[in-house]
C-alpha positions in Angstrom: 81.7 44.0 143.4 82.2 41.9 140.3 79.2 39.8 141.3 77.0 43.0 141.7 78.1 44.2 138.2 77.1 40.8 136.7 73.7 40.9 138.4 73.2 44.5 137.2 74.1 43.5 133.6 71.9 40.4 133.7 68.9 42.5 134.9 69.5 45.0 132.1 69.6 42.1 129.5 66.4 40.7 130.9 64.8 44.2 130.7 65.8 44.6 127.0 64.6 41.1 126.2 61.3 41.9 127.7 61.0 45.1 125.8 61.9 43.3 122.5 59.3 40.6 123.2 56.6 43.3 123.8 57.6 45.1 120.6 57.6 41.9 118.6 54.2 41.1 119.9 52.9 44.6 119.1 54.2 44.5 115.5 52.9 41.0 115.1 49.4 42.0 116.2 49.5 45.0 113.9 50.6 42.9 111.0 47.9 40.4 111.7 45.2 43.1 112.0 46.2 44.6 108.7 46.6 41.3 106.9 43.3 40.1 108.3 41.5 43.1 106.6 38.5 43.2 106.1 37.2 40.2 108.1 36.8 42.2 111.3 33.6 44.1 110.3 31.6 45.1 107.2 32.9 47.4 104.5 30.5 50.2 103.8 30.3 51.6 100.3 28.9 55.1 100.7 27.3 56.0 97.4 27.0 59.7 96.7 23.9 59.3 94.4 20.6 57.5 94.5 19.5 54.0 93.6 19.5 53.4 89.8 22.3 55.9 89.1 25.5 54.7 87.3 27.5 55.3 90.5 25.0 53.1 92.4 25.0 50.4 89.8 28.8 50.1 89.8 28.9 50.1 93.6 26.4 47.2 93.8 28.1 45.2 91.1 31.4 45.4 92.9 29.8 44.8 96.3 28.1 41.6 95.0 31.3 40.4 93.4 33.5 40.9 96.5 30.9 39.1 98.6 30.6 36.2 96.1 34.3 35.6 95.4 36.0 36.6 98.7 33.2 36.2 101.3 33.6 39.9 102.3 30.7 41.6 104.0 30.1 44.6 101.8 27.2 46.9 102.4 26.0 49.6 100.0 24.5 52.8 101.5 23.2 55.7 99.5 23.8 59.0 101.3 22.3 61.7 99.2 22.4 65.5 99.5 24.3 68.6 98.1 25.3 66.9 94.9 27.3 64.2 96.7 29.0 66.6 99.2 27.2 65.0 102.2 28.6 61.6 101.3 32.1 63.1 100.8 32.1 64.8 104.2 30.8 61.6 105.9 33.7 59.5 104.5 36.2 62.3 105.1 35.3 62.2 108.8 35.3 58.4 109.1 38.1 56.3 110.5 40.9 55.9 107.9 40.8 52.1 108.1 39.3 51.1 104.8 35.9 50.2 106.2 34.1 53.3 104.8 34.6 53.8 101.1 33.1 56.6 99.1 31.8 55.7 95.6 31.4 58.9 93.5 31.6 60.2 90.0 33.8 62.9 88.6 31.7 65.4 90.5 34.0 64.5 93.4 36.7 66.5 91.6 34.4 69.3 90.5 32.3 70.2 93.5 35.1 72.0 95.5 35.3 74.5 92.6 31.6 75.0 92.0 30.4 75.2 95.6 31.6 78.0 97.9 32.0 75.4 100.7 31.8 71.8 99.5 33.1 70.7 102.9 36.1 68.8 101.7 39.4 69.0 99.7 39.4 66.4 96.9 43.2 66.0 97.0 44.1 66.3 100.6 41.1 64.7 102.5 41.0 61.4 100.6 43.0 58.5 99.4 42.0 57.4 95.9 41.4 53.6 95.9 40.4 52.5 92.4 38.9 53.8 89.2 35.6 52.0 88.5 34.7 53.0 84.9 34.3 56.0 82.6 32.3 57.1 79.6 31.5 60.1 77.5 28.2 61.9 78.1 25.4 62.2 75.5 23.5 65.3 74.4 20.0 64.1 73.5 16.7 65.8 72.6 13.1 65.0 72.8 12.1 63.3 69.5 9.5 65.9 68.8 12.1 68.6 68.3 12.8 69.4 64.6 16.5 69.3 65.2 19.2 66.9 63.8 22.6 68.4 65.0 24.1 70.8 67.5 24.1 73.8 65.2 20.4 73.3 64.4 19.8 73.1 68.1 21.4 76.4 68.7 19.4 78.0 65.9 16.1 76.5 67.2 17.0 77.7 70.7 17.1 81.3 69.5 13.5 81.1 68.4 12.0 78.8 71.2 12.6 78.7 74.9 14.4 75.4 75.7 15.4 73.7 78.9 17.9 71.0 79.6 18.1 68.3 82.2 21.4 67.3 83.7 22.6 64.7 86.2 22.9 67.5 88.8 24.7 70.7 89.6 28.4 70.4 89.2 28.4 67.3 87.1 30.2 67.1 83.8 26.7 66.9 82.2 26.0 70.3 83.7 29.3 71.9 82.9 29.4 70.7 79.3 26.1 72.4 78.4 27.0 75.6 80.4 30.2 75.9 78.4 28.3 75.2 75.2 25.7 77.9 76.0 28.4 80.5 76.6 30.2 79.5 73.4 27.1 79.7 71.3 25.3 82.6 73.1 22.4 80.2 73.9 20.0 80.5 76.8 18.9 76.9 77.7 17.4 76.8 81.2 19.0 74.3 83.5 16.9 71.7 85.3 19.0 69.5 87.6 17.8 66.0 88.3 19.0 62.9 90.0 21.1 61.0 87.4 18.6 58.2 86.9 15.8 60.7 86.3 17.5 63.3 84.0 17.0 61.5 80.7 13.4 60.5 81.6 12.5 64.1 82.0 13.5 64.8 78.4 11.7 61.7 77.1 8.5 62.8 79.0 8.8 66.4 77.6 9.5 68.1 80.9 12.7 69.3 79.3 13.7 69.5 75.6 17.4 68.6 76.0 19.2 66.0 78.1 22.8 65.9 79.0 23.5 62.6 80.7 26.0 59.8 81.0 25.7 56.7 78.8 24.1 54.1 81.1 20.6 55.6 81.6 20.6 57.1 78.1 21.3 54.1 75.8 18.0 52.2 76.4 16.0 55.3 75.4 18.1 55.9 72.3 17.8 52.3 71.1 14.0 52.3 71.8 13.7 55.5 69.6 12.4 57.6 72.5 15.4 59.9 72.5 17.4 61.5 69.7 21.1 61.6 70.3 22.8 64.6 68.8 26.4 64.2 70.1 28.8 62.4 72.5 31.1 64.6 74.5 34.4 62.6 74.1 37.1 63.3 71.6 36.3 60.0 69.8 33.0 58.3 69.0 31.8 55.8 71.4 31.7 52.1 70.5 28.3 51.9 72.3 26.9 54.6 69.9 29.1 54.5 66.8 26.6 56.4 64.7 26.5 59.4 67.0 29.0 62.1 66.1 31.3 63.9 68.6 30.9 67.6 69.5 34.3 68.1 67.8 32.9 66.7 64.5 30.2 69.3 64.6 32.5 72.3 65.0 33.2 72.3 68.8 36.7 70.8 69.2 37.1 72.2 72.7 35.1 69.4 74.2 36.5 66.2 75.5 34.3 65.6 78.6 34.0 62.2 80.2 32.3 61.0 83.4 34.3 58.6 85.5 33.4 56.7 88.7 35.8 55.9 91.5 36.3 54.6 95.0 37.9 56.7 97.8 38.9 56.2 101.4 39.7 58.8 104.1 43.1 60.3 104.1 45.8 58.3 105.9 44.3 55.0 105.2 47.2 52.4 105.6 48.9 51.7 102.2 48.5 48.0 102.6 44.8 48.3 103.1 44.6 50.6 100.0 46.6 48.1 98.0 44.3 45.2 99.0 41.2 47.2 98.2 42.6 48.4 94.9 43.6 44.9 93.8 40.2 43.3 94.7 38.1 46.1 93.2 40.1 46.0 90.0 39.7 42.2 89.9 35.9 42.6 90.3 35.6 45.3 87.7 37.6 43.3 85.2 35.7 40.1 85.8 34.0 38.8 82.6 30.4 39.2 83.8 30.8 42.7 85.3 32.9 44.0 82.4 30.2 42.8 79.9 27.5 44.5 81.9 29.5 47.8 82.1 30.4 47.7 78.4 26.7 47.1 77.5 25.9 50.3 79.4 28.5 52.3 77.4 31.1 52.3 80.2 34.8 51.6 79.7 36.9 49.9 82.3 40.6 50.5 82.9 42.5 49.2 85.9 44.8 51.7 87.7 46.9 51.2 90.8 46.0 53.3 93.8 48.9 55.6 93.1 48.0 55.9 89.4 44.5 56.8 90.2 45.7 59.4 92.7 47.8 61.1 90.0 44.7 60.9 87.7 42.5 62.7 90.3 45.2 65.3 90.9 45.1 66.2 87.2 41.3 66.2 87.1 40.8 68.7 89.9 42.5 71.7 88.2 41.1 70.6 84.8 37.5 70.9 86.0 38.3 74.0 88.1 39.2 75.7 84.8 36.0 74.3 83.2 33.9 75.8 86.1 35.6 79.2 85.6 35.1 79.1 81.8 31.4 78.1 82.1 30.6 80.7 84.8 28.6 77.9 86.5 27.8 78.2 90.2 25.9 76.3 92.8 23.9 77.6 95.8 
């Protein structure tokens, strides 16, 4: 009887030992898989706008730096449509493993408020990975217009039919002008463009006003092909120090900036998020990329994934309020 009990106990011990070995092997394999990220397959940066846009430029700079310094296989893919909503839905539906990363502007936080069905929830469907850069927008005009400031623009618009080009429906460049129109009882006609083409439309005379982010605008201003009337931030921009803010011209309600960020699908493992965040921040803050972004009028600021998440959580209701105030809608 005693011998049978010992045999039974020994068999149980062996069973538990086997189970522990299996569990250890499983945990070890999981740890290896996560620590080995991202050498298993390419990382796809899904850009919500077209080639030549600020979003695209940031994505390509980061992709090249990650490939150069870490040997990562990073592929940039532009997925256009519905002001970036198609790219958002694509990444939302991807595996939450860090291999599909959305690169988008502040429109990511705006679109769920301006579209009846954007197809995603900016807070619950994604994990914010890293903030890429930010900048104020610029309100510019065709050089032929006899206007030198915002109040003169409003007065001129009461006499002449004016149109404005923006970087697309639901962008800050769109919402800023719509709020400005409502505040000044103006009737500028909206002509949405792809970000890289919006300022060119004003320079060519297809529209009289442009509301665009800094990067595509600065070269035209410096070349004398576009007259800058205002920047939309609370403070003047170091890139355009002679251009006054909207607040300086009697419109203190405006402090609108465009930011660009990286997002993964909800439930991406925290260690993967942390690794992506650290390496993207390192790339953004590298001397050569920082100089290029600064030259385009973009500011860089490293945030942890959790800090960026809190930032996005604050941006969503802020822009929902702006959408409501402007009365702007999208088809």
